[in-house]
C-alpha positions in Angstrom: -48.4 97.4 6.9 -47.3 100.2 4.7 -47.3 100.3 0.9 -44.0 100.7 -1.1 -42.2 103.9 -0.3 -41.8 106.5 -3.0 -38.7 107.9 -1.2 -36.9 105.0 0.3 -33.4 106.7 0.1 -34.7 109.3 2.6 -35.7 106.8 5.2 -32.6 104.5 4.8 -30.1 107.3 5.0 -31.5 109.3 7.9 -30.3 108.5 11.4 -32.9 107.5 14.1 -35.8 107.6 11.7 -37.2 104.4 10.1 -40.3 103.0 8.5 -40.2 99.2 8.6 -42.4 97.3 6.1 -44.3 95.7 9.0 -45.4 99.0 10.5 -48.2 101.3 9.3 -46.5 104.4 10.7 -42.9 105.5 10.8 -40.7 105.3 14.0 -38.4 107.8 15.6 -35.8 106.4 18.0 -33.9 109.1 19.9 -31.0 107.7 22.0 -30.9 108.4 25.7 -27.9 108.4 28.1 -29.0 105.1 29.5 -28.3 103.4 26.2 -32.0 102.5 25.5 -33.7 104.7 22.9 -36.9 106.6 23.3 -39.2 105.3 20.6 -42.2 107.0 19.2 -44.5 106.2 16.3 -45.4 109.2 14.2 -48.9 109.3 12.6 -48.9 109.2 8.8 -49.7 112.5 7.0 -51.2 113.2 3.6 -48.0 112.4 1.7 -44.7 110.6 2.4 -42.4 113.7 2.3 -44.6 115.5 4.9 -44.5 112.5 7.1 -40.7 112.3 6.8 -40.4 116.1 7.6 -42.6 115.6 10.7 -40.3 112.7 11.8 -37.2 114.9 11.4 -38.8 117.7 13.3 -39.7 115.4 16.3 -36.3 113.7 16.2 -34.5 117.0 16.3 -36.7 118.5 19.0 -36.4 115.6 21.3 -32.7 115.2 20.6 -32.0 118.8 21.5 -34.0 118.5 24.7 -32.2 115.4 25.8 -28.6 116.1 24.7 -28.4 119.9 24.1 -27.7 121.6 20.8 -23.9 120.9 20.4 -24.0 117.2 21.5 -27.1 116.5 19.3 -25.4 117.8 16.2 -22.3 115.6 17.0 -24.5 112.6 17.5 -26.1 113.1 14.1 -22.8 113.6 12.4 -21.2 110.3 13.7 -21.9 107.3 11.6 -21.2 104.6 14.2 -23.3 103.9 17.3 -23.5 107.1 19.3 -24.2 105.9 22.8 -22.3 102.9 24.2 -24.1 99.8 25.4 -22.7 98.7 28.7 -22.4 95.0 29.2 -24.1 93.2 32.2 -20.7 91.7 33.3 -17.9 93.9 31.9 -14.4 92.6 31.5 -13.0 95.2 34.0 -14.0 97.5 36.8 -15.6 100.0 34.4 -16.4 100.0 30.6 -13.3 100.5 28.6 -10.8 99.2 31.2 -9.6 95.7 31.2 -6.8 93.4 32.4 -4.4 92.0 29.7 -1.5 89.6 29.7 1.0 89.9 26.9 2.5 86.8 25.2 5.7 87.5 27.0 4.0 87.1 30.3 3.9 90.7 31.4 0.6 91.9 32.8 -1.1 95.3 32.4 -4.3 97.2 32.6 -5.6 98.8 29.3 -7.8 101.9 29.1 -9.5 102.0 25.7 -11.8 104.7 24.0 -12.8 106.0 20.6 -11.7 109.4 19.3 -13.7 111.4 16.9 -11.6 112.1 13.8 -12.0 115.4 11.7 -13.8 113.6 8.9 -16.5 112.3 11.4 -15.2 108.7 11.7 -14.0 107.2 15.0 -10.6 105.7 15.8 -9.9 103.3 18.7 -7.2 104.4 21.0 -5.8 102.9 24.1 -3.3 103.4 26.9 -1.4 100.6 28.7 -0.5 100.6 32.3 1.9 97.8 33.2 2.9 96.8 36.7 4.8 94.4 38.8 8.5 94.6 37.5 11.4 96.9 38.4 11.1 98.6 35.0 7.4 99.5 35.2 5.8 102.7 36.4 3.3 101.0 38.9 4.3 98.5 41.6 0.9 96.9 42.1 -2.1 95.9 40.0 -4.3 98.2 42.0 -2.2 101.3 41.2 -2.1 100.5 37.5 -5.9 99.8 37.5 -6.6 103.1 39.2 -4.4 104.9 36.6 -6.3 103.2 33.8 -9.7 104.2 35.2 -8.5 107.8 35.7 -7.2 107.9 32.1 -10.4 106.3 30.7 -12.6 108.9 32.6 -10.6 111.8 31.2 -10.9 110.5 27.7 -14.6 109.7 28.2 -15.2 113.3 29.3 -13.3 114.5 26.2 -14.8 112.3 23.5 -18.1 110.8 24.6 -21.6 112.1 24.7 -22.3 110.1 28.0 -20.3 109.9 31.1 -20.7 108.0 34.4 -21.0 104.4 35.4 -23.8 102.1 34.2 -26.9 103.3 36.1 -25.6 106.8 36.8 -24.9 107.8 33.2 -25.6 111.3 32.2 -25.2 113.7 29.3 -21.7 115.1 28.9 -22.2 118.8 28.4 
């Protein structure tokens, strides 16, 4: 167990670095493309600020090794979760694509993603691909689903730090 921190605001406001009360040493959790972070306990140094600096140095070194300089800076800037968690049983064929039925009865496939805004926040966006009527662009559910998957993959490549399906995810350079 650690004693009371003299600089709690540093530990609380820094991404991927923490020092829980139940731990004698601070922890650094660097996200990986798989969605599971790489966790390392950093040995305590003579004073708290030196320990904090050591944690930051390790975090930034591993972050650049895993993600590359540009992506790592982007991950640090974003306040929300940086790497998506993929569900065991997703609602659709891939993450971010799902089937939807409107209250009016029309059916469609939706491709959803988050765009990074200039102020660093994220905004949810989506595109809808309806099918099955004379007024729709796609005749079958399969065509609409393929169009939704294609759009999701385009937006994923544009906005996300990780691309690919569940077990084959990789860093988006």
